[in-house]
C-alpha positions in Angstrom: 16.1 20.2 -12.0 16.6 16.8 -13.6 20.0 15.3 -14.3 20.7 12.5 -16.8 22.1 9.3 -15.4 25.4 9.9 -17.1 25.7 13.3 -15.3 25.0 11.5 -12.0 27.8 9.1 -12.7 30.2 11.8 -13.6 29.5 13.7 -10.4 29.8 10.6 -8.3 33.0 9.5 -10.1 34.6 13.0 -9.6 33.7 13.0 -5.9 35.3 9.6 -5.4 38.4 10.6 -7.3 38.9 13.8 -5.2 38.3 11.8 -2.0 40.8 9.2 -3.0 43.4 11.8 -3.7 42.8 13.4 -0.3 43.2 10.1 1.4 46.7 9.8 0.0 47.4 13.3 1.1 46.2 12.9 4.7 48.3 14.9 7.1 51.4 12.8 8.0 52.1 11.7 11.5 52.6 8.6 13.7 50.2 5.9 12.6 49.2 5.1 16.2 48.3 8.7 16.9 46.3 9.0 13.7 44.4 5.8 14.4 43.6 7.0 18.0 42.4 10.4 16.7 40.2 8.7 14.1 38.6 6.3 16.6 38.1 9.0 19.2 36.3 11.1 16.5 34.1 8.1 15.6 33.2 7.4 19.2 32.3 11.1 19.8 30.2 11.4 16.6 28.4 8.1 17.2 27.5 8.8 20.8 24.2 10.5 20.2 22.8 7.5 18.2 22.5 4.3 20.2 22.4 2.0 17.2 25.3 3.6 15.4 27.3 3.7 18.6 26.6 0.0 19.3 27.8 -0.9 15.8 31.1 1.1 16.0 31.8 -0.1 19.5 31.5 -3.7 18.4 33.6 -2.8 15.4 36.4 -1.4 17.5 35.6 2.1 16.3 37.1 1.3 12.9 35.7 3.0 9.8 33.7 1.3 7.1 33.5 4.1 4.5 36.7 6.3 4.5 39.6 3.9 4.1 41.0 2.4 0.9 40.2 -1.0 -0.5 36.7 -2.4 0.3 35.5 0.9 1.8 35.9 2.5 -1.6 33.3 0.1 -3.0 30.9 1.0 -0.2 31.4 4.7 -0.9 30.7 4.3 -4.6 27.6 2.2 -3.9 26.2 4.7 -1.4 26.9 7.7 -3.7 25.3 5.9 -6.6 22.2 5.0 -4.5 21.8 8.6 -3.3 22.1 9.9 -6.8 19.2 7.7 -7.8 16.7 8.3 -5.0 14.3 10.2 -7.3 13.6 7.0 -9.2 12.1 5.6 -5.9 10.1 8.7 -5.2 12.3 9.7 -2.3 13.3 13.3 -1.5 16.9 13.9 -2.6 17.3 16.8 -0.1 16.8 14.4 2.8 20.1 12.8 2.1 22.0 15.9 1.0 24.3 14.3 -1.6 26.0 17.6 -2.5 26.7 18.3 1.2 28.2 14.8 1.6 30.4 15.2 -1.5 31.6 18.6 -0.1 32.6 17.0 3.1 34.4 14.2 1.3 36.4 16.8 -0.7 37.6 18.6 2.4 38.1 15.9 5.0 41.9 15.6 5.5 42.8 14.9 9.1 42.1 11.6 10.9 39.5 13.4 13.1 37.7 14.8 10.0 37.7 11.4 8.4 36.3 9.8 11.6 33.5 12.3 11.8 32.8 11.8 8.1 32.7 8.0 8.5 29.9 8.3 11.1 28.0 10.8 9.0 28.0 8.5 6.0 26.6 5.7 8.3 23.8 8.1 9.4 22.9 8.9 5.8 23.2 5.3 4.8 20.8 4.2 7.6 18.3 6.8 6.6 18.4 5.8 3.0 18.3 2.1 3.7 15.2 2.3 6.0 13.4 4.7 3.7 13.9 2.7 0.5 13.1 -0.6 2.2 10.2 0.1 4.5 9.0 3.6 3.7 9.6 7.2 4.3 6.4 7.8 6.4 4.9 6.2 9.5 1.4 5.3 8.1 -0.5 5.4 11.4 0.5 9.1 11.7 -1.1 9.8 8.4 -4.5 8.1 9.0 -5.6 6.2 12.0 -7.3 3.5 9.8 -3.9 2.5 8.4 -3.1 0.2 11.2 -0.4 -1.7 9.3 2.6 -3.2 11.2 5.7 -2.1 9.2 8.4 -4.7 9.0 11.2 -2.4 10.2 14.7 -4.0 10.3 17.1 -3.5 13.2 19.2 -0.5 12.3 22.4 -1.9 13.6 21.9 -5.0 11.4 22.0 -2.8 8.3 25.6 -1.8 9.1 26.7 -5.2 10.2 25.2 -7.0 7.2 26.7 -4.3 4.8 30.2 -5.1 6.1 29.6 -8.9 5.6 27.9 -8.9 2.2 28.6 -8.2 -1.4 28.3 -4.4 -1.6 26.5 -4.3 -4.9 24.2 -7.2 -4.0 23.3 -5.6 -0.6 22.3 -2.2 -2.1 20.4 -3.9 -4.9 18.3 -5.9 -2.4 17.3 -2.9 -0.3 14.2 -1.8 -2.3 11.2 -4.2 -2.5 12.0 -7.0 -4.8 8.4 -7.5 -5.9 7.1 -7.5 -9.5 4.7 -4.7 -8.4 7.4 -2.3 -7.2 9.4 -2.8 -10.3 6.4 -2.2 -12.5 5.4 0.9 -10.5 9.0 2.3 -11.0 8.6 1.7 -14.7 5.2 3.4 -14.8 6.6 6.4 -12.8 9.3 6.9 -15.4 6.7 6.7 -18.2 4.5 9.3 -16.6 7.5 11.6 -15.9 8.3 11.5 -19.5 4.7 12.2 -20.4 4.8 15.1 -18.0 7.9 16.6 -19.7 6.1 16.2 -23.1 3.0 18.1 -22.0 0.9 15.3 -20.7 -2.1 14.1 -22.7 -2.7 17.5 -24.2 -6.0 19.4 -24.1 -8.7 18.0 -21.8 -11.5 15.9 -23.2 -15.2 16.8 -23.2 -17.1 17.8 -20.1 -20.6 16.6 -21.1 -21.9 13.1 -21.4 -21.4 11.4 -24.8 -23.0 8.2 -26.0 -22.5 6.0 -29.0 -24.0 7.6 -32.1 -23.1 11.1 -31.1 -21.0 13.3 -33.4 -19.3 16.7 -33.4 -16.4 18.6 -31.8 -16.9 17.0 -28.3 -16.6 13.5 -29.8 -13.4 14.5 -31.6 -12.0 15.9 -28.3 -12.8 12.6 -26.6 -11.3 10.6 -29.4 -8.1 12.7 -29.5 -7.7 12.3 -25.7 -8.0 8.6 -25.8 -5.6 8.4 -28.7 -3.0 10.3 -26.7 -3.7 8.1 -23.7 -3.0 5.0 -25.8 -6.5 3.5 -25.7 -7.1 3.6 -29.5 -5.3 4.1 -32.8 -5.4 7.4 -34.7 -8.6 8.1 -36.6 -10.4 11.0 -38.2 -13.9 9.7 -37.7 -16.1 12.5 -36.2 -18.7 10.1 -34.8 -19.0 8.0 -31.6 -18.5 4.7 -33.5 -17.8 1.2 -32.4 -14.1 1.8 -32.3 -14.5 4.8 -29.9 -17.0 2.8 -27.8 -14.5 0.0 -27.4 -11.7 2.5 -26.4 -14.0 4.0 -23.8 -14.7 0.5 -22.4 -11.0 -0.3 -22.3 -10.4 2.9 -20.4 -13.2 2.2 -18.0 -11.8 -1.3 -17.3 -8.4 0.2 -16.5 -10.0 2.6 -14.0 -12.5 0.4 -12.2 -15.5 1.9 -13.9 -18.7 0.3 -15.2 -17.8 -0.8 -18.7 -20.9 0.5 -20.5 -19.1 2.4 -23.2 -20.8 5.6 -22.3 -18.6 8.6 -21.5 -20.6 9.8 -18.5 -19.6 12.1 -15.7 -17.6 9.5 -13.8 -15.7 8.4 -16.9 -15.0 11.9 -18.0 -13.7 12.9 -14.6 -11.2 10.1 -14.9 -10.3 10.8 -18.5 -9.6 14.4 -17.7 -7.4 13.6 -14.7 -4.0 15.0 -15.5 -0.7 13.1 -15.7 0.6 14.9 -12.6 -2.3 13.4 -10.5 -1.7 9.9 -11.8 2.1 10.3 -11.1 1.2 11.2 -7.5 -0.8 8.1 -7.2 2.1 5.9 -8.5 4.5 7.5 -6.0 2.1 6.9 -3.2 1.7 3.3 -4.3 5.4 2.8 -4.2 5.5 4.1 -0.6 2.7 1.7 0.3 4.6 -1.2 -1.4 7.5 -0.4 0.9 5.2 -0.6 3.9 4.5 -4.3 3.1 8.0 -5.3 2.1 7.9 -8.8 3.6 7.0 -12.3 2.6 3.3 -12.2 2.0 2.9 -16.0 1.7 3.0 -18.2 -1.3 -0.8 -18.4 -1.0 -2.5 -15.4 0.4 -5.7 -13.4 0.2 -5.5 -9.8 -1.0 -8.3 -7.3 -0.6 -7.8 -4.0 -2.4 -10.3 -1.6 -0.9 -10.2 0.9 -3.8 -10.7 -1.9 -6.3 -13.6 -3.4 -4.4 -12.1 -6.8 -5.0 -10.9 -9.9 -3.0 -8.4 -12.3 -4.6 -6.7 -15.6 -3.7 -3.1 -15.5 -5.0 -1.0 -18.6 -5.4 2.7 -18.3 -6.3 2.2 -14.8 -7.5 -0.8 -15.5 -9.8 -4.4 -14.7 -9.1 -6.3 -18.0 -8.9 -9.7 -16.7 -7.7 -11.2 -13.2 -7.7 -14.6 -11.8 -6.6 -16.2 -8.4 -6.1 -16.4 -7.0 -2.6 -18.3 -4.4 -0.6 -16.2 -2.4 1.8 -16.8 -0.1 4.7 -18.8 3.1 4.2 -17.0 6.4 3.6 -18.1 7.7 7.0 -15.0 7.9 9.3 -16.3 5.4 11.9 -17.2 2.8 9.3 -14.2 2.7 6.9 -12.4 -0.6 6.5 -8.9 -0.5 8.1 -5.7 -1.6 6.4 -3.7 -4.4 8.0 -2.4 -7.9 7.5 -3.4 -11.0 9.5 -3.8 -14.7 9.1 -7.1 -16.5 8.2 -7.5 -19.5 10.5 -11.0 -20.8 9.9 -14.4 -20.3 8.4 -17.8 -20.5 10.1 -20.6 -22.0 8.1 -24.2 -20.9 9.1 -22.7 -18.2 11.4 -24.5 -16.3 14.1 -24.1 -12.5 13.9 -23.0 -11.1 17.2 -23.9 -7.5 16.9 -21.0 -5.1 17.6 -21.7 -2.9 20.5 -21.3 0.2 18.4 -24.1 -0.9 16.1 -26.3 -2.1 19.0 -26.1 1.2 20.8 -26.0 3.7 17.9 -28.5 2.0 15.5 -30.7 -0.5 17.4 -31.1 1.1 20.9 -32.9 4.2 19.5 -35.3 1.8 17.7 -35.8 -0.2 20.9 -36.6 3.0 22.8 -39.4 3.7 20.3 -40.6 0.2 20.2 -39.4 -2.7 22.4 -40.3 -5.2 19.7 -38.2 -3.6 17.0 -35.5 -5.6 15.3 -37.3 -8.7 16.4 -35.0 -11.0 14.4 -32.3 -10.3 17.0 -32.0 -12.0 20.3 -31.2 -9.8 23.3 -29.3 -11.4 26.1 -28.0 -10.3 29.5 -24.5 -10.5 30.8 -25.0 -14.2 31.6 -26.2 -15.0 28.1 -29.8 -15.5 29.1 -32.4 -14.2 26.6 -34.4 -11.3 28.1 -38.2 -10.6 27.9 -38.3 -7.4 25.9 -41.7 -6.5 27.3 -40.2 -6.4 30.8 -37.5 -3.9 30.0 -37.7 -0.1 29.8 -35.2 0.6 27.1 -35.6 4.4 27.5 -33.6 4.4 30.7 -30.4 3.3 28.9 -27.8 5.3 27.1 -25.1 4.1 24.7 -22.8 3.9 27.7 -25.2 2.1 30.1 -26.9 -0.3 27.7 -26.3 -3.7 29.5 -27.3 -6.2 26.9 -25.8 -8.1 24.0 -27.5 -8.8 20.7 -27.3 -11.8 18.4 -28.8 -12.9 15.1 -29.1 -16.7 14.9 -28.1 -18.6 11.7 -30.6 -18.0 8.9 -30.9 -17.1 5.2 -31.4 -13.4 6.0 -28.5 -13.3 8.5 -26.4 -10.1 8.2 -23.4 -12.3 7.6 -25.1 -14.5 5.1 -24.2 -18.2 5.3 -20.5 -18.1 5.8 -17.8 -15.9 7.3 -14.0 -16.2 7.0 -12.1 -15.4 10.2 -8.7 -14.0 10.8 -9.1 -13.0 14.5 -8.1 -9.4 15.0 -8.7 -6.5 17.4 -10.6 -4.6 14.8 -13.3 -7.2 14.5 -12.9 -7.2 10.7 -13.5 -10.3 8.6 -14.8 -11.5 5.2 -18.3 -12.7 4.9 -21.4 -13.5 2.8 -24.4 -11.1 2.7 -28.1 -11.2 1.8 -27.7 -7.8 0.2 -26.6 -9.1 -3.2 -27.8 -6.1 -5.2 -25.0 -3.9 -3.9 -22.4 -5.9 -5.9 -23.9 -4.5 -9.2 -22.9 -1.0 -8.2 -19.7 0.7 -9.4 -18.8 2.1 -6.0 -19.4 -0.5 -3.3 -18.7 1.2 0.1 -21.7 0.3 2.3 -20.6 -2.0 5.2 -19.7 -1.2 8.8 -16.1 -2.1 8.0 -16.1 -5.8 7.2 -15.6 -7.1 3.7 -18.6 -8.6 2.0 -18.0 -11.1 -0.9 -20.1 -11.5 -4.0 -19.1 -15.2 -4.4 -18.5 -16.4 -0.9 -19.3 -20.1 -1.6 -16.8 -20.2 -4.5 -14.3 -18.4 -2.3 -14.8 -21.1 0.3 -14.4 -23.9 -2.3 -11.1 -22.4 -3.4 -9.8 -22.3 0.1 -10.9 -25.8 0.9 -9.5 -27.3 -2.3 -6.1 -27.5 -0.6 -7.5 -29.9 2.1 -10.3 -31.9 0.5 -10.8 -33.6 -2.8 -14.5 -32.5 -2.9 -14.5 -28.9 -1.5 -18.0 -28.1 -2.8 -19.5 -31.3 -1.4 -17.8 -30.9 1.9 -19.0 -27.3 2.3 -22.6 -28.0 1.2 -22.9 -30.9 3.7 -22.0 -28.6 6.5 -24.3 -25.9 5.2 -27.3 -28.4 4.9 -27.2 -29.0 8.7 -28.4 -25.4 9.3 -26.2 -25.4 12.4 -23.3 -23.1 13.1 -20.1 -25.0 12.3 -16.4 -24.0 12.4 -14.1 -25.4 9.7 -10.4 -24.9 10.4 -8.0 -24.3 7.5 -5.3 -26.9 7.8 -2.8 -24.4 6.4 -3.7 -20.8 7.6 -3.7 -18.2 4.9 -2.3 -14.7 5.2 -4.8 -11.9 4.5 -3.6 -8.5 3.4 -6.2 -5.7 3.3 -4.5 -3.0 1.1 -5.4 0.3 -0.5 -4.0 1.0 -3.9 -5.2 3.7 -6.3 -2.4 2.8 -8.7 -1.3 -0.8 -9.4 -0.4 -3.0 -12.3 -2.6 -5.9 -13.4 -1.5 -9.5 -14.2 -0.6 -8.4 -17.8 1.6 -5.5 -16.7 -1.0 -2.8 -17.6 -1.3 0.2 -15.3 -4.6 0.5 -13.4 -6.0 3.5 -11.5 -8.8 3.7 -8.9 -10.5 6.5 -7.1 -9.2 7.5 -3.6 -12.4 6.3 -2.0 -11.4 7.3 1.6 -9.1 10.2 0.7 -6.1 8.4 2.3 -3.8 8.6 -0.6 -4.4 12.4 -0.7 -3.2 12.5 2.9 -0.1 10.4 2.1 0.8 12.5 -0.9 0.6 15.7 1.3 2.9 14.1 3.8 5.3 13.0 1.1 5.3 16.5 -0.4 6.0 18.0 3.1 9.0 15.7 3.4 10.4 17.0 0.1 9.1 14.6 -2.5 8.3 16.4 -5.7 7.1 15.5 -9.1 9.7 15.7 -11.8 9.5 15.8 -15.6 12.1 13.6 -17.4 13.1 14.2 -21.0 12.6 10.9 -22.9 
């Protein structure tokens, strides 16, 4: 059930009024005895939570929610925040606002007030962490989400609350990014659409091309009109205006912009509002997971968008297409953040052991001269004579050699790689397989990120440290030798996964859940109590 904001305010105001009246009507008695009873109740209630206990101990077991004066502002701010958790895609039942209000209405004795004070701190800490750094632990949802969450010290929330402007403190808890604000706005827009019946009847199910006519074309046109991609029209043919609308839709959904309503485009057109709303709520949870300073200049790789960007001061200054890890579970690109420290021009490719044993060892067993472009070396780095080795005796576990591809035009890494050393052995690099960048879905690598325009990417990075980045890069490339070039100012790299986001012009964008991770996240959110809501406009 959805309550209007004014109803929320009325409920909160009534609870605060009743609680204030009860404070004045507290059972009379010696002040010292009441104070002792209150503090004993606080110590008892806080004892099973080390962080809360540490805060109250340092605070002399005094309350921060249940007294008059400044505590009243904190109570009002907490109740208001809890009344608005739906706007953040958080489950209202998790914080039990009605239960808290009921306790506030019946707490009369110093002991009851002490117990209530600690309970409010528990609920506050739960809300603060959820809205700031996420409801879920991502690594428990999918092992490839290896992101380090910027959790804050729980005790610091309570300490800082008592030392800060109450309104300012609560206002600063959610992510303060443009993206999060835009996602909240899109969430509300979709909730209103859901209440109004969504986008109406589904569009066509069969491929339509420019020049076509008939009821299916009308169905397509009507659907795109309702979705806001074109103005109203009664034309029954697939004309230029409809083609343009289809292309705009395709652009907003990461599809090839050919203006043809083919199977992929129709699948996205017929995706219901509820599914898009789920994607937005998941994106908000993901935004909370990266609620930290991402660097004035940073690299962002959105796996679902098959793109890599350099962002300066919040604006995209360079963008290129990318190829990401294959859908197979052992080849998917992980999600994490690190710092790019250097690039290697004319790189060697040191074949990962998993590839050497799973892909190349079977070939070597069949033919010792297979994959002849690769050097095979022993543990001491000496190149072995293939003809003197019986590869059939080795298994993936016992294979004792390393494999390396020297710098060359056909090298698997191309002519440059960009390094942010990490335990996952993931980096950005060039590739000789240029044809893959023309495909709509680009999931083909073993996990690393291939760039369509690696040289231009390098120039953009080097422009911060040399007046002639292209000339500098090309001079290193021309040597044919492997050379490391350090970045004078390391650049943070964020590999993210967003099926819903907002572009530079504030327009909502949606992408396919290429690895199925967002589906898992939504299932976990739903189990925690998150539900879709329809809001009357």
